[in-house]
Backbone as ProteinMPNN parsed JSONL, in Angstrom:
{"seq_chain_A": "MSPRVKGALLLLLAFLLGAAAGALAFGLFLAETGWRNPRDPDQFRQFVLKRLTKELDLRPEQRQQVEAILRETGQEFGRLKADMDPRIREIRGRSREKIRAILTPEQQVKLEALEKEWERRAERWRRDGGRSKEGGSKGP", "coords_chain_A": {"N_chain_A": [[3.79, -31.029, 127.565], [5.815, -32.544, 125.253], [9.401, -31.819, 123.945], [9.643, -32.848, 121.252], [6.893, -32.879, 120.533], [6.082, -30.635, 120.41], [7.764, -29.582, 118.303], [6.987, -30.852, 116.184], [4.206, -29.958, 116.012], [5.198, -27.539, 115.373], [6.016, -27.485, 113.1], [3.812, -28.609, 111.244], [2.231, -26.764, 111.561], [3.47, -24.615, 110.451], [3.896, -25.382, 107.971], [1.114, -25.484, 106.821], [0.359, -22.878, 107.015], [2.018, -22.139, 105.015], [0.899, -23.341, 102.657], [-1.85, -22.192, 102.862], [-1.205, -19.436, 102.449], [-0.172, -19.637, 99.901], [-2.25, -20.758, 98.306], [-3.735, -18.393, 98.727], [-2.635, -16.526, 97.406], [-2.222, -17.734, 94.829], [-4.95, -17.376, 94.136], [-5.437, -14.438, 93.789], [-3.977, -13.978, 91.897], [-5.211, -15.157, 89.864], [-7.653, -13.7, 90.054], [-6.495, -11.254, 89.485], [-5.587, -11.607, 87.017], [-7.608, -12.333, 85.633], [-7.971, -14.703, 84.449], [-9.099, -17.78, 83.866], [-10.133, -20.472, 82.54], [-8.146, -22.357, 80.76], [-8.898, -23.805, 78.543], [-11.232, -22.33, 77.145], [-11.217, -20.839, 74.205], [-12.137, -18.284, 73.382], [-12.206, -16.799, 75.921], [-9.483, -16.919, 76.678], [-8.543, -15.715, 73.831], [-9.163, -13.151, 74.816], [-7.768, -12.65, 77.106], [-5.249, -12.364, 76.472], [-5.496, -9.943, 74.631], [-6.472, -8.238, 76.283], [-4.1, -8.045, 78.064], [-1.793, -7.446, 75.858], [-2.919, -4.817, 75.417], [-2.84, -3.408, 77.54], [-0.116, -3.634, 78.216], [1.421, -2.731, 75.9], [0.33, -0.577, 75.367], [-1.88, 0.119, 73.387], [-3.101, 1.282, 70.758], [-6.874, 2.357, 69.76], [-7.18, 1.533, 67.394], [-5.239, 0.005, 66.674], [-5.527, -1.903, 68.49], [-8.044, -3.036, 67.676], [-6.99, -4.32, 65.167], [-5.135, -6.46, 66.5], [-6.604, -7.566, 67.825], [-8.318, -8.898, 65.774], [-6.304, -10.161, 64.191], [-5.836, -12.051, 66.493], [-8.171, -13.539, 66.71], [-8.438, -14.71, 64.014], [-5.736, -16.195, 64.317], [-6.853, -18.024, 66.062], [-8.775, -19.37, 65.279], [-7.332, -20.821, 63.09], [-5.674, -22.586, 64.534], [-7.705, -23.864, 65.71], [-8.59, -25.341, 63.327], [-6.448, -26.71, 63.006], [-6.021, -28.279, 65.365], [-8.402, -29.71, 64.807], [-7.607, -31.25, 62.805], [-5.69, -32.674, 63.535], [-6.46, -34.531, 65.752], [-7.515, -36.775, 64.942], [-5.408, -38.455, 64.427], [-4.156, -38.197, 66.165], [-5.876, -39.983, 68.245], [-5.732, -42.246, 66.61], [-2.688, -43.183, 67.075], [-2.699, -43.111, 69.669], [-4.83, -45.278, 70.279], [-3.33, -47.425, 68.938], [-0.983, -47.503, 70.347], [-2.203, -48.644, 72.789], [-2.985, -50.672, 71.946], [-1.235, -52.51, 71.34], [0.258, -52.508, 73.856], [-1.895, -53.938, 75.342], [-1.459, -56.467, 73.777], [0.959, -57.478, 75.289], [-0.138, -58.14, 77.658], [-1.519, -60.221, 80.596], [-4.386, -62.114, 80.545], [-5.919, -61.33, 82.798], [-4.634, -59.119, 83.492], [-5.587, -57.517, 81.266], [-8.454, -57.24, 81.734], [-8.097, -55.111, 83.999], [-7.13, -53.298, 82.703], [-9.099, -52.398, 80.711], [-10.904, -51.448, 82.49], [-9.408, -49.49, 83.413], [-9.117, -47.853, 81.248], [-11.943, -47.266, 80.824], [-12.317, -45.748, 82.959], [-10.423, -43.606, 82.478], [-11.518, -42.602, 80.582], [-14.198, -41.614, 81.343], [-13.293, -39.562, 82.979], [-11.699, -37.903, 81.182], [-14.19, -37.451, 79.338], [-15.589, -35.757, 81.518], [-13.937, -33.594, 81.649], [-13.947, -32.262, 79.563], [-16.673, -31.552, 79.268], [-17.033, -30.044, 81.747], [-14.979, -27.923, 80.947], [-12.43, -28.166, 81.865], [-12.259, -27.6, 84.593], [-12.461, -29.728, 86.414], [-12.414, -31.244, 89.465], [-11.141, -33.569, 89.683], [-8.327, -35.312, 89.604], [-5.564, -37.051, 87.802], [-4.702, -38.81, 84.508], [-5.488, -39.134, 81.03], [-4.081, -41.257, 80.171], [-2.266, -43.702, 78.339]], "CA_chain_A": [[4.159, -31.6, 126.044], [7.465, -32.872, 125.27], [9.896, -30.505, 123.107], [9.345, -33.653, 120.064], [5.779, -33.14, 119.985], [5.97, -29.271, 119.993], [8.327, -29.582, 117.237], [5.926, -31.448, 115.161], [3.606, -29.114, 115.816], [5.306, -25.995, 115.084], [6.317, -27.663, 111.492], [2.855, -28.785, 110.717], [1.313, -25.086, 111.722], [4.344, -23.838, 109.249], [3.676, -26.324, 106.398], [-0.261, -25.318, 106.738], [0.125, -21.47, 106.91], [2.56, -21.897, 103.321], [-0.133, -23.659, 102.026], [-3.019, -21.18, 102.687], [-0.711, -18.252, 101.655], [-0.05, -19.981, 98.415], [-3.674, -20.741, 97.522], [-4.708, -17.145, 98.762], [-1.711, -15.751, 95.954], [-2.706, -18.154, 93.62], [-6.468, -16.945, 93.774], [-5.228, -13.342, 94.067], [-3.424, -13.759, 90.428], [-6.475, -15.544, 89.181], [-8.452, -12.601, 90.05], [-6.064, -9.849, 88.902], [-5.519, -11.663, 85.453], [-8.855, -12.771, 84.56], [-7.53, -16.149, 83.629], [-10.2, -18.811, 84.726], [-10.285, -21.378, 81.946], [-7.562, -22.109, 79.754], [-9.518, -24.364, 77.74], [-11.929, -21.571, 76.59], [-10.484, -19.994, 73.249], [-12.194, -16.813, 73.337], [-11.557, -16.101, 76.853], [-7.973, -16.793, 76.304], [-8.187, -14.235, 73.472], [-9.355, -11.677, 75.276], [-7.04, -12.435, 78.21], [-4.111, -11.813, 75.62], [-5.968, -8.68, 74.14], [-6.257, -7.273, 77.474], [-2.541, -7.919, 78.45], [-1.483, -6.557, 74.98], [-3.535, -3.552, 75.184], [-2.27, -2.732, 78.875], [1.546, -3.746, 78.313], [1.642, -1.983, 74.552], [-0.647, 0.755, 75.25], [-2.474, -0.147, 71.891], [-4.404, 2.447, 70.326], [-7.928, 1.629, 69.47], [-7.343, 0.892, 65.937], [-4.303, -1.282, 66.989], [-6.432, -3.111, 70.018], [-9.257, -4.042, 66.786], [-6.385, -5.247, 64.662], [-4.653, -7.059, 67.265], [-8.075, -8.647, 68.039], [-8.413, -9.447, 64.41], [-5.015, -11.534, 63.894], [-5.731, -13.268, 67.414], [-9.082, -14.087, 65.984], [-7.792, -15.626, 62.725], [-5.032, -17.376, 64.654], [-7.303, -19.116, 66.923], [-9.175, -20.285, 63.972], [-6.303, -21.858, 62.394], [-5.229, -23.405, 65.666], [-8.937, -24.931, 65.755], [-8.587, -26.116, 62.243], [-5.218, -27.896, 63.225], [-6.298, -29.482, 66.399], [-9.204, -30.742, 64.072], [-6.803, -32.232, 61.807], [-4.839, -33.75, 64.422], [-7.304, -35.242, 66.686], [-7.798, -38.508, 64.499], [-4.23, -39.178, 64.09], [-3.61, -38.628, 67.902], [-6.745, -41.078, 68.528], [-5.107, -43.395, 66.07], [-1.458, -42.985, 67.59], [-3.478, -43.873, 71.336], [-4.952, -46.342, 69.985], [-2.306, -48.244, 68.348], [-0.37, -47.764, 71.914], [-3.093, -49.197, 73.762], [-3.126, -52.203, 71.435], [0.488, -53.011, 72.032], [0.236, -52.558, 75.524], [-2.746, -55.028, 75.694], [-0.706, -57.575, 73.548], [1.749, -57.921, 76.202], [-0.817, -58.356, 79.172], [-2.109, -61.277, 81.035], [-6.154, -61.748, 80.388], [-6.495, -60.71, 83.999], [-4.377, -57.526, 83.248], [-6.433, -57.032, 80.132], [-9.567, -56.643, 82.135], [-7.721, -53.945, 84.666], [-6.734, -52.283, 81.363], [-9.883, -52.087, 80.369], [-11.503, -50.621, 83.539], [-8.697, -47.924, 83.441], [-9.665, -47.222, 79.968], [-13.127, -46.679, 81.25], [-12.133, -44.357, 83.931], [-10.04, -42.326, 81.329], [-12.698, -41.857, 79.326], [-15.059, -40.775, 82.203], [-12.764, -38.282, 83.414], [-11.829, -36.945, 79.907], [-15.627, -36.527, 79.062], [-16.029, -34.672, 82.625], [-12.861, -32.513, 81.702], [-14.74, -31.413, 78.313], [-17.876, -31.066, 79.776], [-16.462, -29.172, 82.566], [-14.041, -27.055, 80.499], [-11.441, -28.134, 82.543], [-12.791, -27.339, 85.758], [-13.051, -30.774, 87.36], [-11.731, -31.373, 90.693], [-10.67, -34.792, 89.826], [-6.96, -35.76, 89.019], [-5.163, -37.984, 86.984], [-4.573, -38.388, 83.325], [-6.239, -39.923, 80.16], [-3.553, -42.389, 80.08], [-1.371, -43.611, 76.807]], "C_chain_A": [[5.724, -31.587, 125.91], [8.293, -32.046, 123.701], [9.416, -31.565, 121.34], [7.978, -32.985, 119.44], [5.375, -31.511, 119.555], [6.778, -28.98, 118.523], [7.781, -29.708, 116.006], [5.035, -30.448, 114.723], [3.41, -27.817, 114.944], [5.753, -26.409, 113.367], [4.996, -27.904, 110.656], [2.243, -27.372, 110.661], [2.132, -24.175, 110.42], [4.034, -24.282, 107.927], [2.27, -25.606, 105.892], [-0.432, -23.913, 106.494], [0.682, -21.109, 105.551], [1.584, -22.245, 102.603], [-1.177, -22.594, 101.808], [-2.224, -20.052, 102.159], [-0.242, -18.631, 100.351], [-1.245, -19.982, 97.908], [-4.186, -19.322, 97.55], [-3.914, -16.52, 97.464], [-2.094, -16.476, 94.851], [-4.4, -17.364, 93.131], [-6.614, -15.42, 93.69], [-4.482, -13.153, 92.46], [-4.375, -14.152, 89.631], [-7.347, -14.371, 89.021], [-7.852, -11.513, 89.286], [-5.794, -10.319, 87.132], [-6.668, -11.867, 84.607], [-8.971, -14.143, 84.315], [-8.422, -17.156, 84.799], [-10.118, -20.375, 83.915], [-9.251, -21.425, 80.728], [-7.852, -22.628, 78.358], [-10.533, -23.501, 76.398], [-10.831, -20.574, 75.413], [-10.91, -18.664, 73.606], [-11.785, -15.937, 74.758], [-9.837, -16.41, 76.836], [-7.834, -15.534, 75.421], [-7.93, -12.956, 73.934], [-8.441, -11.581, 76.52], [-5.803, -11.699, 77.5], [-4.377, -10.546, 75.195], [-5.537, -7.76, 75.141], [-4.901, -6.968, 77.828], [-1.632, -7.092, 77.502], [-1.677, -5.237, 74.737], [-3.095, -2.559, 76.477], [-0.866, -2.701, 78.657], [1.743, -2.837, 77.159], [1.262, -0.819, 74.568], [-1.013, 0.883, 73.837], [-3.486, 1.141, 71.895], [-5.477, 1.569, 69.711], [-7.834, 0.896, 67.977], [-6.394, -0.168, 65.873], [-4.891, -2.334, 67.405], [-7.253, -3.857, 68.488], [-8.218, -4.535, 65.762], [-5.823, -6.319, 65.158], [-5.8, -8.159, 67.433], [-8.322, -9.472, 66.747], [-7.594, -10.718, 64.121], [-5.485, -12.391, 65.083], [-6.937, -14.252, 67.148], [-8.912, -15.109, 64.87], [-6.949, -16.45, 63.31], [-5.474, -18.632, 65.301], [-8.251, -19.951, 65.843], [-8.503, -21.177, 62.967], [-5.804, -22.674, 63.216], [-6.782, -24.753, 66.056], [-8.831, -25.801, 64.456], [-7.312, -27.203, 62.438], [-5.568, -28.707, 63.984], [-7.862, -30.436, 65.828], [-8.914, -31.736, 63.334], [-6.295, -33.125, 62.46], [-5.339, -34.773, 65.435], [-7.462, -36.615, 66.19], [-6.803, -38.86, 64.199], [-3.882, -39.239, 65.458], [-4.677, -39.87, 68.298], [-6.103, -42.313, 67.927], [-3.749, -43.716, 66.559], [-2.146, -43.717, 68.889], [-3.73, -45.294, 71.099], [-4.127, -47.749, 69.904], [-1.471, -48.712, 69.741], [-0.729, -48.916, 72.458], [-3.412, -50.929, 73.523], [-1.773, -53.086, 71.614], [0.463, -53.224, 73.215], [-0.797, -54.103, 75.808], [-2.063, -56.062, 74.802], [0.053, -58.216, 74.384], [1.194, -58.375, 77.738], [-1.426, -59.663, 79.05], [-3.529, -61.078, 80.598], [-6.508, -61.221, 81.678], [-6.064, -59.125, 83.774], [-4.94, -56.654, 82.184], [-7.319, -56.409, 80.716], [-9.296, -55.68, 83.0], [-7.62, -53.18, 83.431], [-8.014, -51.74, 80.995], [-10.872, -50.906, 81.266], [-10.531, -49.309, 83.761], [-9.138, -47.017, 82.54], [-10.997, -46.518, 80.241], [-13.226, -45.664, 81.984], [-11.454, -43.077, 83.455], [-10.842, -41.832, 80.758], [-13.653, -41.188, 80.285], [-14.368, -39.602, 82.829], [-12.257, -37.433, 82.265], [-13.197, -36.355, 79.829], [-15.91, -35.791, 80.51], [-15.275, -33.508, 82.134], [-13.407, -31.81, 80.619], [-15.969, -31.165, 78.757], [-17.747, -29.969, 80.789], [-15.786, -28.011, 82.027], [-13.07, -27.243, 81.342], [-11.183, -28.017, 83.919], [-13.053, -28.407, 86.724], [-12.12, -30.668, 88.38], [-11.0, -32.585, 90.896], [-9.093, -34.618, 89.17], [-6.581, -36.61, 88.049], [-5.239, -37.67, 85.497], [-5.518, -39.152, 82.364], [-5.31, -41.038, 79.786], [-2.621, -42.428, 78.566], [-2.093, -43.622, 75.828]], "O_chain_A": [[6.563, -30.807, 126.36], [7.711, -31.815, 122.642], [8.919, -30.944, 120.401], [7.861, -32.629, 118.267], [4.6, -31.194, 118.653], [6.323, -28.156, 117.729], [7.95, -28.999, 115.013], [4.928, -30.043, 113.566], [2.51, -27.274, 114.303], [5.763, -25.516, 112.52], [4.965, -27.492, 109.497], [1.781, -26.96, 109.597], [1.617, -23.346, 109.67], [3.944, -23.558, 106.936], [2.208, -25.179, 104.739], [-1.37, -23.615, 105.754], [0.227, -20.173, 104.893], [1.263, -21.418, 101.75], [-1.372, -22.137, 100.682], [-2.761, -19.629, 101.135], [0.129, -17.683, 99.658], [-1.438, -19.192, 96.984], [-4.938, -18.928, 96.658], [-4.584, -16.045, 96.546], [-2.323, -15.833, 93.827], [-4.768, -16.963, 92.027], [-7.754, -14.982, 93.534], [-4.54, -12.03, 91.958], [-4.487, -13.522, 88.58], [-7.757, -14.068, 87.901], [-8.539, -10.861, 88.5], [-5.81, -9.51, 86.205], [-6.798, -11.695, 83.395], [-10.035, -14.672, 83.992], [-8.396, -17.224, 86.027], [-10.046, -21.385, 84.615], [-9.416, -20.659, 79.779], [-7.364, -22.205, 77.31], [-10.607, -23.814, 75.21], [-9.923, -19.818, 75.756], [-10.093, -17.902, 74.123], [-11.255, -14.827, 74.795], [-9.197, -15.427, 77.212], [-7.274, -14.513, 75.819], [-7.091, -12.081, 73.719], [-8.316, -10.46, 77.012], [-5.406, -10.601, 77.89], [-3.41, -9.801, 75.356], [-4.685, -6.873, 75.092], [-4.511, -5.803, 77.907], [-0.856, -6.243, 77.942], [-0.931, -4.529, 74.06], [-3.023, -1.33, 76.455], [-0.332, -1.628, 78.936], [2.433, -1.89, 77.537], [1.776, 0.032, 73.842], [-0.462, 1.733, 73.137], [-4.258, 1.686, 72.685], [-5.284, 0.441, 69.256], [-8.395, -0.145, 67.635], [-6.587, -1.155, 65.164], [-4.863, -3.46, 66.909], [-7.08, -5.048, 68.231], [-8.722, -5.553, 65.286], [-5.873, -7.311, 64.431], [-5.752, -9.362, 67.174], [-8.51, -10.687, 66.806], [-7.975, -11.867, 63.899], [-5.582, -13.582, 64.787], [-6.844, -15.471, 67.292], [-9.296, -16.274, 64.978], [-7.154, -17.625, 63.008], [-4.976, -19.758, 65.278], [-8.266, -21.181, 65.788], [-9.007, -22.025, 62.232], [-5.378, -23.702, 62.689], [-6.807, -25.918, 66.453], [-9.001, -27.013, 64.588], [-7.33, -28.36, 62.019], [-5.56, -29.891, 63.645], [-8.277, -31.492, 66.304], [-9.54, -32.776, 63.132], [-6.356, -34.309, 62.13], [-4.658, -35.71, 65.853], [-7.537, -37.554, 66.983], [-6.913, -39.856, 63.484], [-3.348, -40.245, 65.925], [-4.082, -40.857, 68.731], [-5.934, -43.32, 68.614], [-3.601, -44.929, 66.41], [-2.046, -44.939, 68.992], [-3.095, -46.253, 71.538], [-4.245, -48.78, 70.565], [-1.322, -49.868, 70.138], [-0.046, -49.923, 72.639], [-3.782, -51.871, 74.224], [-1.616, -54.235, 72.026], [0.704, -54.366, 73.604], [-0.393, -55.112, 76.384], [-2.193, -57.051, 75.522], [-0.003, -59.446, 74.404], [1.857, -58.809, 78.68], [-1.787, -60.214, 78.01], [-3.89, -59.943, 80.288], [-7.549, -60.564, 81.667], [-6.822, -58.157, 83.838], [-4.85, -55.427, 82.133], [-7.38, -55.19, 80.561], [-10.3, -54.972, 83.07], [-8.358, -52.195, 83.425], [-8.061, -50.51, 80.953], [-11.383, -49.868, 80.848], [-10.95, -48.256, 84.243], [-9.462, -45.844, 82.726], [-11.163, -45.337, 79.935], [-14.037, -44.754, 81.811], [-11.698, -41.919, 83.793], [-10.902, -40.65, 80.422], [-13.93, -40.034, 79.959], [-15.072, -38.656, 83.18], [-12.394, -36.216, 82.387], [-13.472, -35.188, 80.112], [-16.834, -35.0, 80.322], [-15.848, -32.419, 82.154], [-13.342, -30.586, 80.734], [-16.277, -30.044, 78.352], [-18.416, -28.953, 80.603], [-15.991, -26.974, 82.658], [-12.685, -26.14, 81.728], [-10.088, -28.273, 84.42], [-13.731, -28.193, 87.729], [-11.073, -30.041, 88.213], [-10.344, -32.807, 91.914], [-8.848, -33.79, 88.293], [-7.512, -36.952, 87.32], [-5.691, -36.595, 85.102], [-6.378, -39.84, 82.914], [-5.8, -41.851, 79.002], [-2.361, -41.448, 77.868], [-1.604, -43.564, 74.7]]}, "name": "protein", "num_of_chains": 1, "seq": "MSPRVKGALLLLLAFLLGAAAGALAFGLFLAETGWRNPRDPDQFRQFVLKRLTKELDLRPEQRQQVEAILRETGQEFGRLKADMDPRIREIRGRSREKIRAILTPEQQVKLEALEKEWERRAERWRRDGGRSKEGGSKGP"}
C-alpha cells in the first residue's frame, strides 16, 4: 500500500473516530440534561426548573414559586406567539409575492414546488415536535 493511500486512510479513520466521539458526547449530554424536544414548552419548563433547583439549591416553597413563575411566563410567551403568527405569515406571504413577481413563468412553477416541499417539511416538523430527520428550512 502506498504512503499516500495509507495517509488518506488514516485521515479518514481520524475523521470517523472524531465524528463517533462527538455523537457519543452529544448523546451523553442529552441523557444528562434530560433535554429532548426544544419545542415542548412543558418539557422546557421542567428542564429549567430542574436546573434552577439543582444549581440554586431551591427550598421546596421556592421551587413551587419558581414553577408558578415559569408556567405564567410560558403562557405569556404562548399568547405572544399566537399574536405574532398572523403577522409572520403576512410578511412571509408578501415576501413570496415579491419574489414571484420577478420570476419567469418557469421559475414560478419551480417556486410553487419548493413552497409545497417547505410546507410538507414544516407540517412534519410540527407533527413530530421537531424530531424530524429531514433537514432544510421553511423558506422565505
